[in-house]
Phi, psi and omega in degrees: 000139171281124184230124173257120177262127184239135171256106179288174177234159176297163175298159185303325178294346182263356186285145177297153182275341184273200183263010182291132174224136180276126175241030174286134165298124184294091189303316183300312177297322180300315182291325174297317180295320180297318180294321179296318181296315177300332179271007175092012180267169183247093180270152163228159179234137175229118179257115185296316179302319176302314181291327177291323176298311181294332181264016179061029181060035171275098188293323182298316182293316183294323177291322178298318181299320179291319176301318178296322175296317176301314184294322180285314183284326182047066179287150176271340177223141171238125179254133182240128176264114195237124165261169189302311184295342183267007186299313182303319184285330177302315179293318180302314182291325181294319178296316180300316181300315181289327176292323185276318188254354180110151182299337182279358179295125181281117176250123182242144176238151176209183183105189190296315184290311175297331178288323179285318189226063185300313182300311184297317178304313182290328180288326179274344182235079184297342178271358175274132188269324191205143171250132177264131186258130173080206179292138194243006186299307179290325180299311183296321179297315178299320179296317177300326186270324186247345185079187183278115180206168187287349180273352175269115182290152174073036178228163173224135183206179178262108176288144178301149181301130177081358184263175176096146179272125180306320182298330182273322186278341182308124176084357183242004179271139178213108180054040177088003178253156181236125173258136176268181183304147179297147178273124177294151177294156176281123181259332179270077185293323180301325181297342179290340176080174176289157175303142175284081185296341178297339179275358181235150178276091185291340176293322177293314187283346178244017174297146180305127190206143180260015181250338178294305168256100198314118174084346181261119183279082186238155166286116188217162172219173180250142176221156176246140177248354182198176174226143178095174182206143179279000184249166177231062179299138186293336184272355190241140178257010186300322182288344175286320184279315187256352182078171178281147181097163186237134176245140189243142161291154175296152175298325179299318179296318181297314179297321178297321179290325176295316181293321174304315182296319184289313190280325186271323187248356177067030179290148177263347185204154178230133174257116175279116188267016177306150176303318173207110184290345182259023180301328178229109183293319174304320183290322175300315178294325175298319178297315180301316180297319181292326179294319177293320180296330178274001183061022180283340178295341176274345187251337188209141172270161177209156174216172179195177181253142175234151170286127194300333181263000000 
């Protein structure tokens, strides 16, 4: 199946006034694309912010490029990664996908907002067919292979009138929407493999920039060493998507990804985008020692986020 994964942007009124531009590789979409590819599907990725930057923030031109991509690629499924400010554009893009590729195009949304408020998201986005809750790699593959049905865990959708097995739907219907059984989190993170970098313009994502490693104008990229967080900070939706607790990539996997970034893309710095890199102090020290042992500390700088206490 052809699948187009799109990262929408907030409306123009919500954009920052300063010079900040995100050059993070969208790790979530990259993992989804990798899972789809391993399952034999044909994914592509379109990041709206990237295209706007390249088009000098000419919104009409960027919109025309997306319409042309939809018309040329003709995806059978479109997946949207949605934060709260981008809900309005998600509905606009869902409508565009169905107008361009046909009403039978399956449109799925995932990410923090649909995970937190799936019924509300579907109510506000009538052109969206299904919301994926939590981590979406296996969910999206199953949607591509089976379509929207009650046997796909971790989704919320509008069941057809009179359909559905009562024993499954009992207690899970809300205002005409149906939630299926929760999707368990992915524990074998190394098994997800490296990001499919060939789907991204890595010259764009590794361009010299002072925002990836804050204030240092370096060629940099972002990597994850773990998923999840032991905390439930009120300002953060991370625990909704990944659940409480932390699951780690192996240190060997992380070092291999660092080496790949340095050798293939010539980066000077790496930002570890974990919710909290210090979730396990022994593991962080082990990672530091492995970076030194691989002699990467002489080739690349790195930073990460910690919870202040």
